[in-house]
C-alpha positions in Angstrom: -37.4 28.8 24.4 -38.3 27.5 20.8 -36.5 24.2 21.1 -39.2 22.4 23.3 -41.8 23.5 20.8 -39.8 22.3 17.8 -39.1 18.9 19.6 -42.7 18.3 20.5 -43.8 19.1 16.9 -41.2 16.7 15.4 -42.0 14.0 18.0 -45.8 14.1 17.6 -45.6 14.3 13.8 -43.5 11.1 13.8 -45.2 9.3 16.7 -46.4 6.3 14.6 -42.8 5.8 13.3 -41.0 5.6 16.6 -41.2 1.9 17.1 -40.4 0.7 13.6 -37.3 -1.6 13.5 -34.1 -0.3 11.9 -34.0 0.3 8.2 -31.4 -0.2 5.5 -28.1 1.6 6.4 -29.3 1.9 10.0 -29.1 -1.9 10.4 -26.2 -2.2 7.9 -23.8 0.0 9.7 -24.8 2.8 12.1 -26.7 0.8 14.7 -24.2 -2.1 14.7 -21.3 0.4 15.1 -23.1 2.2 17.9 -24.1 -1.2 19.5 -20.4 -2.3 19.5 -19.4 1.0 21.2 -22.2 0.6 23.7 -21.2 -2.9 24.7 -17.4 -2.8 24.4 -16.3 0.9 24.1 -14.5 0.3 20.9 -14.7 3.1 18.2 -13.8 0.6 15.5 -16.9 -1.6 14.7 -16.3 -5.3 15.3 -19.6 -6.8 14.3 -19.8 -5.0 10.9 -17.3 -4.0 8.3 -15.6 -0.8 9.2 -15.8 1.9 6.6 -14.0 4.8 8.4 -17.1 6.8 9.1 -16.3 9.1 12.1 -17.6 7.9 15.4 -19.6 10.8 16.8 -23.0 9.3 16.0 -22.0 6.1 17.7 -20.9 7.9 20.8 -24.1 10.0 21.0 -26.3 7.0 20.4 -24.5 4.8 22.9 -24.6 7.6 25.5 -28.3 8.0 25.0 -28.9 4.3 25.3 -27.4 4.4 28.8 -30.2 6.7 29.7 -33.1 5.3 27.6 -32.1 1.7 27.4 -31.5 -0.1 24.1 -34.9 0.3 22.6 -35.8 1.4 19.0 -38.2 4.1 20.3 -35.3 5.5 22.4 -33.1 5.8 19.4 -35.8 7.4 17.3 -36.5 9.9 20.1 -32.9 11.0 20.1 -33.0 11.5 16.3 -36.1 13.6 16.8 -34.2 15.7 19.3 -31.4 16.1 16.8 -33.8 17.0 14.0 -35.4 19.6 16.3 -32.0 21.1 17.0 -31.3 21.3 13.3 -34.6 23.1 12.7 -33.7 25.5 15.4 -30.4 26.1 13.6 -32.4 26.8 10.4 -34.5 29.4 12.3 -31.4 31.1 13.7 -29.8 31.2 10.3 -32.9 32.5 8.5 -33.7 35.1 11.2 -30.1 36.4 11.0 -30.4 36.9 7.2 -34.0 37.9 6.9 -37.0 38.4 9.2 -38.7 36.2 11.8 -41.7 35.6 9.5 -39.5 34.3 6.7 -37.5 32.2 9.2 -40.7 30.6 10.6 -42.0 29.7 7.1 -38.6 28.3 6.1 -38.6 26.1 9.2 -42.1 24.7 8.5 -41.3 24.0 4.9 -38.0 22.3 5.8 -39.7 20.1 8.5 -42.3 18.8 6.1 -40.1 18.4 3.0 -40.4 14.6 2.4 -36.7 13.9 2.5 -36.2 15.9 5.7 -39.4 14.5 7.3 -38.3 10.9 6.6 -34.8 11.4 7.9 -36.0 13.0 11.1 -36.4 9.6 12.8 -33.8 7.5 11.0 -30.5 7.0 12.8 -28.2 7.9 9.9 -25.1 10.0 10.4 -26.5 12.6 7.9 -29.1 14.1 10.3 -26.4 14.6 13.0 -24.1 16.2 10.4 -26.9 18.4 9.1 -27.7 19.7 12.5 -24.1 20.7 13.3 -23.6 22.1 9.8 -26.6 24.3 9.9 -25.6 25.7 13.3 -22.1 26.3 11.9 -23.7 28.2 9.0 -25.9 30.2 11.5 -22.7 31.4 13.3 -20.9 32.0 10.0 -23.6 34.3 8.6 -24.0 36.1 11.9 -21.5 38.7 10.8 -23.6 41.3 8.9 -23.9 45.0 9.7 -21.6 47.6 11.4 -22.4 46.4 14.9 -20.0 43.5 14.5 -17.0 43.8 16.8 -13.8 41.9 16.9 -14.8 40.2 20.2 -18.1 39.1 18.7 -16.3 37.9 15.6 -14.0 35.9 17.8 -16.9 34.1 19.4 -18.6 33.5 16.1 -15.5 32.0 14.5 -15.0 29.7 17.6 -18.6 28.6 17.6 -18.6 28.0 13.8 -15.3 26.1 14.0 -16.7 23.9 16.8 -20.0 23.2 14.9 -18.3 22.4 11.6 -15.8 20.1 13.5 -18.7 18.2 15.1 -20.3 17.9 11.7 -17.1 16.5 10.2 -16.9 14.0 13.1 -20.5 13.0 12.4 -20.0 12.5 8.6 -16.7 13.0 6.8 -18.3 14.5 3.7 -19.5 17.5 5.9 -16.1 18.9 5.5 -17.1 20.1 2.0 -19.2 23.0 3.3 -16.5 24.7 5.5 -13.8 24.0 2.9 -15.9 25.7 0.2 -16.5 28.7 2.5 -12.7 28.8 3.3 -11.9 29.0 -0.4 -14.6 31.7 -0.7 -13.0 33.7 2.1 -9.6 33.4 0.3 -11.2 34.9 -2.8 -12.6 37.8 -0.6 -9.2 38.2 1.1 -7.6 38.7 -2.3 -10.3 41.1 -3.3 -10.0 43.2 -0.1 -6.3 42.8 0.5 -5.8 46.6 0.7 -8.2 47.0 3.6 -6.4 46.0 6.8 -9.6 45.3 8.9 -11.3 43.3 6.1 -8.1 41.3 5.6 -7.9 40.5 9.3 -11.6 39.4 9.4 -11.2 37.1 6.3 -8.0 35.6 7.7 -9.8 34.7 11.0 -12.6 33.1 9.1 -10.2 31.1 6.9 -8.5 29.7 10.0 -11.8 28.9 11.6 -13.3 27.2 8.5 -10.2 25.1 8.0 -10.0 24.0 11.6 -12.4 21.0 11.2 -9.8 19.3 9.1 -7.7 18.7 12.2 -10.1 16.5 14.2 -11.1 14.7 11.0 -7.4 14.0 10.2 -6.9 12.8 13.8 -9.7 10.3 13.4 -8.3 9.0 10.2 -4.9 8.6 11.8 -6.4 6.7 14.7 -8.4 4.5 12.2 -5.3 3.7 10.2 -3.4 2.8 13.3 -6.1 0.4 14.4 -7.1 -1.1 11.1 -4.3 -0.4 8.5 -6.8 1.5 6.3 -7.2 5.2 6.2 -10.5 5.5 4.5 -12.0 2.2 5.4 -11.7 -1.2 3.7 -10.6 -1.1 0.0 -14.1 -2.2 -1.3 -15.7 0.8 0.5 -13.1 3.2 -0.9 -13.5 1.8 -4.4 -17.3 1.9 -4.4 -17.6 5.5 -3.0 -14.6 7.2 -4.6 -12.1 5.6 -7.0 -14.7 3.7 -9.1 -16.6 6.9 -9.7 -13.9 8.8 -11.7 -15.5 8.3 -15.1 -16.3 11.4 -17.0 -19.7 10.2 -18.4 -20.7 9.0 -14.9 -19.8 12.4 -13.4 -21.9 14.2 -16.0 -24.9 11.8 -15.2 -24.4 12.4 -11.5 -24.4 16.2 -12.0 -27.7 15.9 -13.7 -29.2 13.6 -11.1 -27.9 15.8 -8.3 -29.3 18.9 -9.9 -32.7 17.3 -10.0 -32.3 16.1 -6.4 -31.6 19.7 -5.3 -34.2 21.6 -7.3 -37.0 19.1 -8.4 -37.0 15.9 -6.3 -40.0 15.2 -4.1 -41.9 18.2 -5.3 -39.1 20.7 -4.6 -39.8 22.0 -8.1 -43.0 23.7 -6.8 -41.2 26.3 -4.6 -38.4 26.6 -7.2 -40.7 27.3 -10.1 -42.7 29.8 -7.9 -39.4 31.5 -7.1 -38.4 31.8 -10.8 -41.8 33.2 -11.6 -41.6 35.7 -8.7 -38.2 36.9 -9.9 -39.9 38.2 -13.0 -41.9 40.6 -10.9 -40.1 43.8 -10.0 -39.8 44.8 -6.3 -42.3 47.4 -5.3 -40.8 50.8 -4.4 -42.8 50.7 -1.1 -41.5 47.3 -0.1 -39.3 47.9 3.0 -38.6 44.2 3.7 -34.9 43.6 3.9 -33.5 41.2 1.3 -30.8 38.7 2.0 -27.6 40.6 1.4 -25.7 40.0 -1.8 -22.5 38.7 0.0 -24.7 36.2 1.9 -26.4 35.1 -1.3 -23.1 34.6 -3.0 -21.9 32.5 0.0 -25.0 30.3 -0.2 -24.4 29.9 -3.9 -20.9 28.7 -3.2 -22.1 26.2 -0.6 -24.7 24.8 -3.0 -22.3 24.6 -5.9 -19.6 22.9 -3.9 -22.0 20.2 -2.5 -23.6 19.7 -5.9 -20.2 19.0 -7.5 -18.7 17.0 -4.5 -21.7 14.7 -4.2 -21.7 14.1 -8.0 -18.2 12.6 -7.6 -18.3 11.1 -4.1 -20.6 8.3 -3.1 -21.5 5.1 -5.0 -25.2 5.5 -4.3 -26.9 8.8 -5.1 -28.8 9.2 -1.9 -30.5 12.5 -1.3 -29.8 12.5 2.4 -26.2 13.4 1.6 -27.7 16.8 0.6 -29.8 17.2 3.7 -28.3 20.6 4.9 -28.8 22.1 1.4 -32.6 22.0 1.3 -33.1 24.6 4.1 -30.8 27.0 2.2 -32.8 26.5 -1.0 -36.1 27.1 0.8 -34.7 30.1 2.6 -33.9 31.8 -0.7 -37.3 30.8 -2.2 -39.3 32.2 0.8 -37.3 35.4 0.9 -37.8 36.0 -2.8 -41.6 35.5 -2.5 -41.7 37.8 0.4 -39.8 40.5 -1.4 -41.4 40.2 -4.8 -45.0 39.4 -3.9 -45.4 40.9 -0.4 -49.2 40.5 -0.3 -49.6 37.1 -1.8 -46.5 35.2 -0.8 -48.3 33.2 1.9 -50.3 31.5 -1.0 -47.0 30.3 -2.6 -45.9 29.0 0.8 -49.2 27.2 1.3 -48.9 25.7 -2.3 -45.4 24.5 -1.5 -46.5 23.1 1.9 -49.3 21.2 0.2 -46.9 19.8 -2.4 -44.5 18.6 0.3 -47.2 17.0 2.4 -48.5 15.1 -0.7 -44.9 14.0 -1.4 -44.6 12.4 2.0 -47.2 9.8 1.1 -47.5 9.9 -2.7 -44.6 8.5 -4.7 -43.2 10.3 -7.8 -43.3 8.8 -11.3 -39.7 7.6 -11.3 -37.4 5.3 -9.2 -36.2 6.7 -5.9 -34.8 5.5 -2.6 -37.6 4.5 -0.1 -36.0 6.6 2.6 -36.9 9.8 0.7 -40.5 9.6 2.0 -42.7 7.2 4.0 -42.2 4.4 1.5 -39.5 3.2 4.0 -42.3 2.5 6.5 -44.0 0.2 3.9 -40.7 -1.5 3.4 -40.2 -2.1 7.1 -43.7 -3.3 7.7 -43.5 -5.9 4.9 -40.2 -7.2 6.3 -41.7 -7.4 9.8 -44.6 -9.5 8.5 -42.4 -11.8 6.3 -39.9 -12.5 9.1 -42.6 -13.1 11.6 -44.1 -15.6 9.2 -40.7 -17.4 8.9 -40.3 -17.3 12.7 -43.7 -19.1 13.1 -43.6 -21.6 10.2 -39.9 -22.3 9.6 -37.9 -21.4 12.8 -35.0 -23.7 12.0 -34.8 -22.9 8.3 -31.9 -21.4 6.4 -33.2 -18.4 4.4 -32.0 -17.4 1.0 -32.2 -13.6 0.8 -30.3 -10.4 0.0 -29.1 -7.4 2.1 -30.5 -5.7 4.2 -32.8 -8.7 5.1 -29.6 -10.7 5.8 -28.9 -8.3 8.7 -32.5 -8.3 9.8 -32.5 -12.1 10.1 -29.0 -12.4 11.6 -29.1 -9.6 14.2 -32.0 -9.7 16.7 -30.9 -6.2 18.0 -32.4 -4.7 14.8 -35.9 -5.5 16.0 -37.2 -8.0 13.4 -36.7 -11.3 15.3 -35.9 -12.5 18.8 -33.2 -15.0 17.7 -30.7 -15.2 14.9 -31.9 -17.0 11.7 -29.4 -18.7 9.4 -29.1 -17.1 5.9 -27.7 -17.8 2.5 -26.9 -14.3 1.1 -27.2 -13.3 -2.6 -26.7 -9.8 -4.0 -30.3 -9.2 -5.3 -33.1 -11.1 -7.0 -32.1 -10.5 -10.6 -32.0 -13.4 -13.0 -28.2 -13.9 -12.7 -28.3 -14.1 -8.9 -31.3 -16.5 -8.9 -29.5 -18.8 -11.4 -26.5 -18.9 -9.0 -28.8 -19.8 -6.2 -30.4 -22.6 -8.3 -27.0 -24.2 -8.7 -26.8 -25.0 -5.0 -30.4 -25.8 -3.9 -29.2 -27.7 -0.7 -27.9 -24.5 1.0 -31.4 -23.1 1.8 -34.9 -24.2 2.8 -36.8 -20.9 2.5 -36.3 -17.7 0.5 -37.3 -14.2 1.6 -37.7 -12.0 -1.5 -38.5 -8.3 -1.6 -38.3 -5.2 -3.8 -34.7 -4.0 -3.6 -35.5 -1.0 -5.8 -38.7 1.1 -5.9 -39.9 1.8 -9.4 -43.3 2.7 -10.8 -45.4 -0.3 -11.8 -45.2 -1.4 -15.5 -48.6 0.1 -16.3 -47.8 3.6 -14.8 -45.8 6.6 -16.1 -42.1 6.2 -15.5 -40.0 9.3 -16.3 -36.8 7.4 -15.6 -37.3 4.5 -18.0 -35.2 6.0 -20.7 -32.2 6.2 -18.3 -32.3 2.5 -17.3 -29.3 1.4 -19.4 -27.0 4.1 -17.9 -28.4 3.5 -14.4 -27.7 -0.2 -14.8 -24.1 0.4 -15.8 -23.3 3.1 -13.2 -25.8 3.0 -10.4 -26.5 -0.7 -9.8 -30.0 -0.6 -11.3 -31.5 -4.0 -11.9 -34.8 -5.8 -12.4 -36.0 -8.1 -9.5 -37.7 -11.2 -10.7 -41.3 -11.7 -9.3 -41.9 -14.3 -6.6 -43.7 -16.5 -9.1 -40.7 -16.4 -11.5 -38.3 -17.2 -8.7 -40.5 -20.1 -7.5 -40.4 -21.6 -11.0 -36.6 -21.2 -11.3 -35.9 -22.6 -7.8 -38.7 -25.2 -7.8 -40.4 -23.8 -4.8 -43.8 -22.4 -3.8 -44.9 -19.0 -2.7 -46.3 -19.5 0.8 -46.7 -15.8 1.8 -46.6 -12.5 0.0 -47.6 -8.9 0.7 -47.8 -5.6 -1.2 -47.8 -2.0 0.0 -47.8 1.0 -2.4 -45.3 -0.5 -4.8 -43.2 -2.3 -2.2 -43.5 -6.1 -2.0 -42.1 -9.0 -0.1 -42.7 -12.8 -0.4 -41.7 -16.0 1.4 -40.9 -19.1 -0.7 -40.7 -22.7 0.7 -38.8 -25.5 -1.1 -40.0 -29.0 -0.4 -37.1 -31.3 -0.7 -36.8 -35.0 -1.7 -34.5 -36.9 0.6 -32.7 -40.1 -0.4 -32.2 -42.3 2.7 -29.8 -45.2 3.1 -29.5 -47.5 6.1 -25.8 -48.0 6.7 -24.2 -50.3 9.2 -22.1 -48.8 12.0 -19.0 -50.3 13.5 -21.0 -51.8 16.4 -23.2 -54.8 15.4 -26.9 -53.9 15.6 -26.4 -50.2 15.2 -27.3 -48.2 12.1 -27.8 -44.6 11.0 -29.6 -42.8 8.2 -27.7 -40.6 5.7 -29.9 -38.2 3.7 -29.1 -36.3 0.5 -31.2 -33.3 -0.4 -32.4 -32.9 -4.0 -34.6 -30.3 -5.6 -38.1 -31.6 -6.7 -38.2 -33.7 -9.9 -39.8 -32.1 -12.9 -43.5 -33.0 -13.1 -44.4 -34.9 -16.3 -47.4 -33.8 -18.3 -48.6 -37.4 -18.1 
């Protein structure tokens, strides 16, 4: 009965975002992969590089498109439905461990947390994996009290195994959570090995929690048979795993991931409130049930495992990889407030909600991924305007640009243009890449520049400035040249530019000088013109 309410709330709160074209990794992999399955029925993407991500999101998206039609608003409506299902899983999980009031507040704070709010309409695999993982946890934690029977345990283990399997088939890294819980159950099995009933219960949970490995292994076997690669192409494997095994990099990642979990996008507000509340003793008259100690330990195991795993895996430190962790942190926070400050805990909830709502629109004083709040909308709107300008003014041009604009121009199905536009790709707009482009000026007529990294303006506070050298070495941090600087280096002119809250985009045009020669053809009286393109000559001060 709660699901329609959750869906309507998510849908209406994201209504202005439902028709935005696809963004970043949506257009880079997930939508092309689903588009290929929709058109051809192949689980291995053909129009984009395969990276061995499991196929469940593609199957769900393609199935939904058969009902809604292939429209962006239909895709985003499906993601809203998945986000609502995830919030319902949060409610069930929290209500199982605490009270309905704590569960309701946890759901509201989760829904408006900037990272979760932004991901609630983006067709990344992470929101699908988060929904299934949270439902798996809801069934896993539904084991408290003496009322549990073996038959009920059997159902919970089956449901949990099914949910965690679906999570693994949505995103392979989701296997971290059930694997960590399986190891935890092994520890408990050793601790309670002299109790036959407990031993039997732990063994069943170990089997259920390890079961998701089987469908994931089957997918990798299928992928290897079709492509010759188990974990995707070698470059994908290198970027996301083998190149990350540097001790100093792992330490840096552990620090970044710790901040992502407990401080990023104003998460520090409920965390600090919780630390302060823990200094207050529980009143003797407080009858509110706490989260049980075994459940708190299990939550700690889950957070620890994901913190470590995502400090090693993944070339980009994207916070959406940690999406299922935020409801667990908020659940512990809200439960602590309720226990320690029973009369005033709604004030702490209101303070946290205000901080989260501010974080949806106000950017923090350090570099972050635009998809962590509504900055991604500013990015998309600027790209829409720039590509529309190119469509109108230079429809036959070859455009110098970087990813993801390369996909936006090449693939009309992403929603930016009605026809493919030729491109000359470069990696980014740093000095090195622009100098390479300057060496071959005849390969492009127009350039589409944009901010590839969001960072605070030069005249603002930047808490991450001291880490730039390490971020450049390990996390692909770079400085984009301004449109004016690129125009000077490439001998072009800025014909359009736009700015939105730190994001920017610009279109440059390159007037060319053409040498023409009239050459005779084989037939008498016929001739043709041969042109050679040069960059503009330097302008003399005289």
